[in-house]
N, C-alpha and C positions, 0 to 999 in steps of 0.2 A: 462643461461638456467638451471643451478643447482637449482635455486629457484623454477621454474616451475616444474621440474622433482620430486623434493622432496615433493612438495605440492601435486602433483597428486599421488605420491606413498602413501601419507597419505590417500588420498581419496580412492584409490584402496584397501588398506589393511583393512580399516574400513568395507567396504561392501563386501569384498571377491572376487573381480574379477580383472583381468588384462586387461587394455584398449587395444583394437585392435591397431596394428601397433605402439606400444608404443616406439619403437626404431627407428623411422624414423629420418631423418635429422633434425637438429635444426630449431627452428622457425626463419624465416627471421627477420633481425634487425628491420624492420618497425613494425612488429606486437608486441604489448605490452601485456605481460602476466599480468593477473590481479594483482592489488596491494594486494588484498586478494582473496584467493581461496574459493569458496562456498563449504561447507561440504556436504557430502552425506545426502539425505533426511533420517531422522531417527537418525542421529548422535546426534541431539539435542532433548531431551525429555522434554516437558513442565511440569511444576510442579505448585502447588499452584493455585492461582486464574486464571492463564493462562490455566492450564490443565482443570479446570472446565469450562472455556469459550469454549474450544474445545469440551468438553463432551456435553455441551448444543448444540452445533452445530451438533454433531453427532446424538444426539437424536432428533434434530429438522429437519429443512428443508435441511441442508447440507448433512445429512445422508440418506434423504428419498425424495429428490426432484423428483426422478424418479417415486415415487409412488403418489405424490400429484400435480405435475405440468404436465398438459396434453400434453403440447408441447413436453416434454421429454418422458412422459409415453407411448404415443400412437404411435405404429408402428415406432419405432425410426430408422432414417436413419443411424445412427452410429452402428446399429445392423443388417443392411441389409434391413430395412423396407422403406416405402415411406414417413415417418414422418419427423421430424426435422433433416435436413442434413446440417444445417448452423451453427450458432455460439453458440446456447444455451447449447447444450449438451457438446461440448468442454469447454465452460465457467464453467459449473458445475463441470466437471472432473478436471479442473484446480485448484479447491479448494478441491474437495472430494478426489483426490488422495494423496495430501500431508496430509490431515486429517487422512486418513486410516493409513498411515505409521507413522505419529507422534504419534498416539494413539496405533499403532500396533494392530488394530482392525480386526480380521479375517473376520467378516461378511462384513465390508465395503470394505475390500481388494477384497473379492470375488465379490462384486457388481461391483466395478469399473473395475475389470479385464475382465468382459464380453465385455466391450467396447474397451478396450485396445487389447484384444485377437482378436476381430473381425477386428479391424483396421490393426493389424500386419499380420493377416492371409489373408486379402483380398487386399494386395497391387497388383496392376496390373503389368504384366511383364515389362511394360515400366518404372515403378517406380511411376506412378501416384497412389494416394490413396484417401480414403474418401468414403462417401456414394455413392451408385450406382447412376449415373447420369441419366437424362431423356433419353439421347441418348443410353445409355447402356441398360436401361430397355425396351425402346419402339422399338429400332432399332437394338438391339444386336450388337452395334458398339463397337469395342475395341479401348480404348484410347491409342494412341501411340504418339511418337514424331512427327509424320507426321500429326496428327489431333488433336492437343491439345485443339482446340476450342470446341471439343465435351466434354471436362471436365467442371467443374464448379468452382466457385469462389475460388480464392487463400486464401481469408481472414480466413475462419474457420479452414483451415488446419494449419495456423500459430499458432492458440490456441492449436490444438492438438499436434503440435510439442513441445510446452512447457510442455504438459502433459507427452509426451513420454520421454522427457529429465529428468523430475523429477522422473518418474517411473524407468528409468535406473539407476539413482544414488542410488535409494533405494534398487534395486534388482540385478543390473548387468545382467539382462536378455540379453542373447547374440543375440537375434533377433533384438534388437533396433538399434544398430550401422549400420549393413548392410542395414536395412530398410531406415534409414536416408540417408546413402550414395546413395542409389539407387534413392531416391526421389530427392535429391539435384542434382544428375547427370541429371535427367529428367528436373528439373527447368533450369539448366544451358543450356540445349539444346533448350528449347522451349520458354524461356522468351522473346527473341528478336522477335519471331513471335506472341507470345500470352502474352503480358506484364501483369504486376500487375493490371493495370486498365482495363483489358479486359471485366470484368463483373461489378465491382463496384469500387467506390472511396474508400470504406473502406479498401481494400487491399493496394491501393496506399498510403493511410494516415498512415498505420500501418506496413509498410515494415520493420521497425526496429526490430519488434518481430520476423520476419523471419530470418533476418540477425543475430540476437543474437544467435539463435540456430545453424546456419551455422557456425558461428565463435566458438561456443562451441565445435562442432564436429571437427573443424580444430585443436583445442587443443588436441584432442584425436588421430587424424590420421596424422596430418601434411601434408594433401593433399593440395597442392597450388591451385588446381582448386576451393576449397571452398572459398578462399579469392577472387578469380575472380567472383564467384557467389555472395558473399556478396556485392562486389562493384557494381555489375550489379543491385542487388535489391535496393541498395541505390540510384543509379541513376534514377531508375524508380519510386521511392517513393517521397512523399512530401519532400521538402528541409527543414525540421525542423531546422537543424543546422543553415542554412542561416537565417531563420526567427528569431530564437532565438538570434542570434548574431547581427542582423542589426537594431533592435529596431523599425523599421517602422511597422512591422507586429503586435506587441503587442499593439501599439498605435492605429492602424487602428481598431483592434478587440474591443477596448473600445468605438469606435464611431459608428460602424456599426452593426445593428441587422436585416438586410434584408436577402434575400435569395441569395445574390451574394457571391459566394465562402464561404458559411457558414461552409463547411466541414473543411476549414482552421483554423476556430476558435472554432470548436466543442470541448467541454471540455474534453471528453474522448479521442478523438484523440490527444489533447494536452498532456493529462496525459501519453499516450503511446509514444508520440513524444519526451518527455523529455529525454528518454534514447538514442535518436539518436546521439547526439554529442558524448556520451561516447562510443557507439558502433563504430562509425567512428574513434574515437581516438584509440580504441583498435586495429583496423585493420591497421591504418596508422602511429601511433605514433606522429601525428601532434597535438601539444598542442593548436593550435588555436581552435580546436574543444572544448577543455575544457574551453577556454576563452568564447566562444559562449554560452556554457551551463551556465556558471557563470552569464554572462550578461542577458541571457534570463530568467533564474529562478528568478534573482533579479527583472527584469522589470515585470515579470509575477506577482509576489507577491506584488509588489508596486502598480500596476495599477488594478489588479484584486484580490488581497489577502484578506482573511477574517481571523478574530482572531483565529479560530480553526485550522489554519495551512493549509488550502486548498484555492484554487482560486475559484471564482464563475464559475459555469458551468451549466447553466439552459436553454437549453443544451449548448449554446454558452458561451464563456467568456463574462462577462457582468458587468465589473466594480467592485468597492470595497464597494458599498453601503451595510450596514449590513442587508438589506431586500432582497438581491439577494439570489438565490438558488444554491446548488451544487448537482450534480447527484452522487449517490452512486458509479456507475461504475468509475467516475472520481477519486474518492478517492482511490479505491482499485488498479486501474491501475497506478496512481501516486505513490502509495506505492511500487508497484513492480518495476517501473522504478527507483525509489530511491534506492531500494535494490540492483539493478544491477549496478547503478552508483556508489554506495559505494564500491562494490567489484572491479570494474574496476579502480576507481580513488583513493580510500582511503581518500577521502575528508571529514573532519569532519562536514562541513557545511550541507552536505546532510544527515548525521546521525542525526543531531539535527532536520532537517526538517522532517525526517521519523518518529521520536518519537512524535513530535508535532501533526502531522497529524493522527497517529495511536491512541494515547491516548485521543484525543479530538474529531476529526471529525467522526472517524469510529464508536465508540460504540453508539453515539447519533442517528444513523440513522436506527437502528434495534430494535425490541422488545426483551425483556429478553429472550424469548424462541427461538429466531432466526427464527421465522416462519413468521414475517412480516417486511417489510421495507418501507422506504420513497424513492420515486424516487428523489425528491429534498428536501434537508433540508435547513433551513434558519438560519442564525446566530442569529439575534434577532427574535426568533420564539415565539411570545406571544400567538399564538394559532395554532392548527393543524386542518385543516377542508378542505372540498371540496371547490373549487373556481378556478377562473382564475386570477392568480397573475401576477406581473410584470416580467414574465419570457420570454425568447425568444422562448420558446416552451410551450405555454399555451394549454394544452389539452382541447378539448371542453367538455369533461366529468368532468373536474375539479378534477381529481384524482391524480394529480402529487405531492401533499403535504401530503396526508394521509398515514397512515400505513396500508399496506395490502400485501398479498402474491403476487398479480398480479396487484397492483395499478401502474399507469403509464406504461411505457414499461417494459416488463419482462426480458429484458437484465440484469437488476440489480438483479432480482429474481435469475438468474442463476450465475451471475458473483461475487456476493458479498462474496462468500465462500473462495475466494483466499486471502482475507484481513488478518484475523488473522492467517491463517495457514501458509502463506509465511512469515509473520513477525516472527512467532515462529521459522521457520526453518532458519531464517537469524539472529538470535541473536548472533551467533558465526560464525567466518570465520577462515579458515587456514591462518596463518601469515607467513612471510618470516623466513628462518632459522628453519624450522621444528616447528614453534610456533602456538599459538592460539591467537585470538583476540576477546574480548567481546566488541562489538560495539553498541549494544542496550541492555537495562537491563529489565529483567522480571524473575520471578522464573522459573528455568529450571535445567536440568542436561545434560552436554555434555560429550561424550566419544570419544577419538581420539588417534591416534598414534602420538607421538611427540618426539622431540629430535633426535640426530644423531643416536641413537640406536633404534629408532622407538618403544619406550616403550608406553604401554597403560596407559592412565591417564583418570580418571573420575573427573570432577569438578562439584560439586553441588552448584548452585547459589541460595541463599535464600535471599529473599527481598520482601518488600511491596511497592517497587518502582512501579509506578511513584508517589505514595502518600507519601512515606517515603524517607528519604535521605540516607539510609544505604543499601549497597549491600555486602553480605558476600559470599565468595568463599571458599569451603572446598575441599581439594585435596584428592583423593583416588588413591594411587599408590602401586605397589608391592615392591618398594624401592625408593631410591633417583633418581630423573630424572631431568636433566637440560634442560630447553628450555625457549624461550622468551614468556612471557605472555604480551599481549598488552591490554590496557584499554582506553576507551574513557573518557575524562573529558569534559562534555557538555559545550558549550559556555556560558550558562546561570549561570554556577557555577563559583563564584569568585575564590574560592581556595578549592581544594579537599584534604582530609587527608587520607593517606593510612597507615594501620597498619598491621603487620604480627604477629600472635600468641600473640596479645595483646601489642606488642611493636611498637613504632612509626617507620615508614620506610621512607615515603616521604610526602612532601606536594607539590602540583602542581597547576598551574593556569588553568583556564578553556579554552576551545576551542582547545584542542590538544589530540593526541594519545600518551600515554606514554608506554614505554617498560620496563618490570621488567625481566631482564635476570639473572637467578639464579637457583641453584638446589632446587628443591621442594621435600618435604618429605610427606609421608603418614600422613594425619590428619592436615597438615598445614592449617591454617585458615587466609585468606587475607580479610581485611575489607576496602571497599572503601566508605568514607564518603563524600556525596555531599551536603553540606549545601544549603538549599533552602530559598531564601529570597523573600518576596512579592515585586513585581515590577508592574509598570503600563506602558503599551505600547499604542501607538497611532495607530489608524486605520481610515478607510474611514469616511468622513463627520465629521471630528474632534471628533471622538469617542475615548474612552479609554477603554482598557481591563485590568483586573486584573490577574496577572500570579504569579505562585509559582512553580519553577522547570520547568518540561516539560508540566505542566497542566495549562490550562486557566480556570478561574472560572466565573460562571454565577449566575445570580440572582435565588435564590431558590424560586420556585413557587409551590404550591400545584396543583395537576393535577386531572382533571375530565375527565375520559375517557368515550366515547360514541361509541357503536358498530353500524355499519350500513352495508347495502348490496347494492352494485351497480349491475345493471342488467347484465353488461358485465364483470366487473372486480372483482365481488364477494365481500366477507366480507372485511371490513376495519374498522379502528379506527380513530376517531377524538378526539382531546385532548384540553381541555380548562383550563385556569388558574383560580385559586381561590384566590382572593386577588389582590392588586394593583401591577402593574408592572412598571409604568411610573416614575421611580426614576432617578435622576442625582447624580453622585458622587460629593462630596464636593471638591472644588479646593484645599483646604488645605491638604486633604488626598492624592490627586494625586500628589502633590508636595513633600509630606513627608510620603510615604507609611509605613515605619517602625513605625511611631508613631501613625498611624490612622487605620491600619488593624490588626486584631487579629486573629491568627491561632488557631483553635481548632481541636485536634485529638479526634474525637468523638467516634470512635470504631476501633478495630483492623481489618486489611484486612484478612478476613477468607478465607479458601479454598473454600467456597461456594459463594464467592463474585460474584455479577452481577452488571452491570452498571446501577443502578437506585438510586432514592432518599433515599430509605430505607437503602441501603448498603453504601452510601457515607461516607467514613471513615474520611474525612477531610472537615472542613468548614472554612470560613473566615467571620468575622463580621466587619462592618464598619457603620458610620453614613451616611445618604443620605437625600435628600429632593425630594419630589414629584414635578413633572412638570404637572400642571392641563391640559395645552393645548396639551400635548403629548398624542394623542388618535389614535385609529385606523383609517386608511383611506384605503378603498378598501381592507379590511381584513389584512393589514400589518401595522407596526408601523414605518413610515418614520422618519428619524433622525431629531430631532429639529435643527433648524439653530443656529449656534454659530458664534461668532466673530473670527477673525484670531487669537486672543489670546487663543481661544479654550474654552471659556465659553459661556453658554446660558444666554442671558440677559433678557429673558421674566420673566413673573411672576412665582415664585416657592412658595411652602408651607413655612410658617414661621417656623414651627417646623422641627427639625431634627428627623429622625427615624432611628432605628437600622435595617439594612438589613443583610441577610445571603446569602453568596455565597458558591456554591458547585462546584465540578469539572464539567466542561461543558459536558463531556461524560456521566455523570449520569442524564442528564436533557432531557426532551422532549419539554417543553415549558420554555422560559427563555428570559433574556436580558443579552448579553455578551459584546456588544459595548455600553457603557454608554455615555451620554452627561455629561458635567461637569458644576456644578452650584456653586454659591458663598453662 
């Protein structure tokens, strides 16, 4: 327990508060303290291109959604009105709150505090909270443990719990812990009478989000009734751990696209459900839960995985064909699940998965100004337009593939804001023995209390990662401080080189966490070199993708944007390619990437970088051949049939042409999963 106590002391000192009941009895042996402790919101400050990304979000929809999205704008239920009282307002706050504190933006803090204050100030005496219910408004009925059915859906409250947890770590507001205690006591009393599925299956499918906050509060209070509640929530929720571990579920999801038990394979539910085994492991200490997670994540990405690091989710799991779509909500929820899994388990595999998803899938699905999004993105997306595609949820208005503020369902309009913000806040974690761990890489600055003497250290991380292979850490201390610094060496890296103040320190193989235990001095500079080689990976329908480091590279196509207006969903953008897209990679290049792919560092990664073609800092060129028969069918580009050896045997162009590949996240129209030709 010394590990947990010292880590939480680190957390408490940074934000200036003492946790309630911090001196209760030790944690029962079954409960596993996290491998890494999450730092308080605000301890990590984004810098460089990542800071600019968050500033774009603040100036765009993330900072102003309550002004431009009528569902949140009008008579909001989370402010006492009769408007949105379900998920969209908490979804938005789940990204806007960390954005406000990461940027230390006074105006945005004031904006989100309106909702937080109303929520905290209007908890019912019974512990119930949330917007006023129909029974309360129309019948003046008080919601108590005796009539919980007069309440409303458990699900949106789960999102608001995550909001309040983040807000507490940023501010130490003394209202939050008593609020959560009271609500969880209410849940424990009434869930047997009014279970998670009382109103919707959404709560049943997403109970792990509820249990996660319950177990977080347990770490602050050591109240054993919270573990009882977490176990009850798990029993009433979908058995994601069982499904992930027994393999039948993921296979069935690949074969069925009807309305029978579709919630079991709904992509966003799956993204949220990924954390379920880790949450159960934390509560019980049973490593079989981690085995189930490993099996399930492997099977999920094998049967439904796409090159940009996410699984198909349109809206259901839908196989691994490069023409299937992925919902934006599925990406940001999977990212959050991975961030929690990383903290609980310390498993480097999920750190690699998080970066792949973040640096490839996430930026491709929004416009530069963060004011428009795609409901579904496609891996081989050779055009963006209205239409009914091969999705399991084909909207009759055909708006699920275009970029718009309200295109498709607006859950993603509200939920997309947690992606970049939570990634930024999880770049660093507290490590055992008063240490720090850098587990994902981007430009930032972290400040924490470290070492046995709890001395303050600031580490400035300067890097053009994921485009460049060097990460530099500069230490700012008032004197010498000894503590363990942990660094992740990604699995894709063959051998990392670490230098200290210009002198060789260590060389380490990829796929591990290394610990540097030493005294650190002011102005020490530690440099982590992660050599990036071009590799080729295999994906659905015998396709191949080109990779370098954590980035996947896609065919660079000029983009022609067209603006339209839908009567119900408003303004949107279609995007069409200019120039040919139907290329196959040469077999000789696939077999010997180092000889046939040339990396070009086209421009530095500036502080005003945005994820688009104009700013793409790195490109790769290679020779390829066109496949004349590879054409659009029903508005998508179905993969050409290849032999089991992996080559396309149909007619190809005689001439080889030079093609340019750019980071997937910088594209809107592209080919990323290529057929192979001779």
